[in-house]
FIGUKOL-494074 format. One record per residue (C-alpha): residue in one letter; y negated, z negated, x negated. Coordinates in steps of 0.2 Angstrom, whole numbers, padded with zeros to 4 digits, always signed. Layout:
<atoms>
AYZX...
</atoms>
This chain:
<atoms>
M-0196-0094+0288M-0199-0077+0294V-0188-0078+0309G-0187-0096+0316R-0177-0111+0316N-0166-0107+0331A-0162-0088+0325A-0160-0091+0306G-0141-0097+0308P-0133-0080+0309Y-0144-0075+0294V-0139-0089+0283T-0121-0086+0287I-0123-0068+0282F-0131-0072+0266L-0118-0087+0261A-0104-0075+0266S-0111-0061+0254L-0113-0074+0240A-0095-0078+0243V-0090-0060+0241I-0099-0057+0226G-0091-0073+0219V-0073-0068+0222F-0077-0051+0215A-0083-0060+0200V-0068-0070+0197F-0056-0055+0199A-0068-0046+0186L-0067-0059+0174A-0049-0060+0175A-0047-0043+0174G-0058-0042+0158V-0071-0033+0166L-0086-0046+0164R-0086-0058+0149V-0095-0074+0150S-0100-0074+0132A-0097-0063+0117R-0084-0069+0106D-0090-0075+0087S-0087-0061+0075G-0087-0072+0061S-0098-0070+0046P-0107-0053+0045L-0108-0055+0027L-0089-0058+0024K-0085-0043+0036S-0096-0032+0026V-0087-0038+0009I-0072-0035+0015D-0075-0020+0025N-0083-0011+0009A-0068-0017-0002H-0060-0005-0013D-0042-0011-0008G-0036-0007+0008V-0035-0023+0020V-0026-0024+0036V-0024-0040+0046T-0010-0040+0060D-0003-0052+0072G+0015-0059+0072T+0020-0044+0084G+0013-0031+0072R-0002-0027+0082V-0018-0022+0070L-0032-0034+0073F-0043-0027+0057A-0042-0013+0045N-0056-0010+0032A-0062+0007+0028A-0051+0009+0013Y-0035+0007+0022R-0041+0017+0037V-0044+0032+0025F-0026+0028+0017A-0018+0028+0034D-0027+0044+0041A-0035+0034+0055V-0054+0037+0062G-0055+0021+0073L-0047+0004+0074D-0037+0010+0089E-0029+0024+0078V-0024+0013+0064R-0005+0011+0060P+0003-0005+0054V+0010-0004+0036E+0027-0002+0042R+0023+0014+0051V+0012+0021+0038F+0027+0020+0024V+0040+0025+0038G+0046+0041+0029D+0049+0035+0011P+0065+0024+0009D+0059+0016-0007V+0042+0010+0000S+0052+0006+0017E+0062-0006+0008A+0048-0016+0000V+0037-0017+0016Y+0053-0025+0023R+0054-0038+0010L+0035-0040+0013R+0036-0043+0032K+0051-0055+0030A+0040-0066+0018A+0026-0066+0030Q+0037-0071+0044E+0043-0086+0033G+0025-0089+0029R+0027-0086+0010R+0016-0074-0001L+0023-0059-0010Q+0018-0045-0020E+0029-0028-0023E+0024-0013-0032V+0030+0003-0027R+0029+0022-0032M+0024+0032-0018A+0024+0052-0020G+0008+0059-0018P+0003+0068-0001R-0001+0087+0000G+0005+0092-0017E-0004+0077-0026P+0004+0068-0040A+0014+0052-0037R+0005+0035-0037W+0008+0017-0040L+0004+0006-0024R+0003-0014-0025L+0007-0021-0008R+0004-0040-0004V+0006-0052+0010R-0002-0067+0013P+0002-0076+0029L-0014-0083+0037G-0014-0099+0050E+0004-0104+0057P+0020-0096+0048H+0034-0088+0057G+0026-0071+0062A+0008-0074+0064G+0000-0068+0047A-0011-0055+0038R-0003-0041+0029C-0013-0033+0015G-0012-0014+0013P-0010-0003-0002S-0021-0005-0016P-0020+0008-0030T-0015+0001-0047
</atoms>
C-alpha cells in the first residue's frame, strides 16, 4: 500500500522468502527438540506429590534401565541431588554381592512381567550399623523390559 502495486512485487517476494526461512528453521528446531509445540502432561500433581513425599524410595525406569522418575527418599538413598544424577538400582548396589544377586532376580522378574519382593541385609555406610532393605519390583505397562522398579525401603 505504501509502495504502490508496480513496485510491491520484490517486497512481497522478500517477505515470503523470510517466512519460508523462519519456517525451515522452526521445523529443524522442532526436530532437534529446541522448540516444543506443547508441554507434556505431567500427570496428577497430587499423585506426584504423594509419591515424591513417600517414606519409601521409589524409582521408575524404562526397559533399558534409564531412570524416568525417582522420589526424594530414593535420591537421598542413592546420594543424588537431581534426577540427572540418579543411578538405577543395579548401580546403587554394585559393590555388595548379596544385594546384587537379589537385584538381578528382581530385574529378571521385571523383564518377565512378574512382581517380586526381596529382603536383603546391607552393610551400613560410613561405619553405621547394618540394615535390612525390602526391594520390590512391579512392572508397569507392557512386559519384557518396560517396567518400574521400586527402590529400597527400610524395614
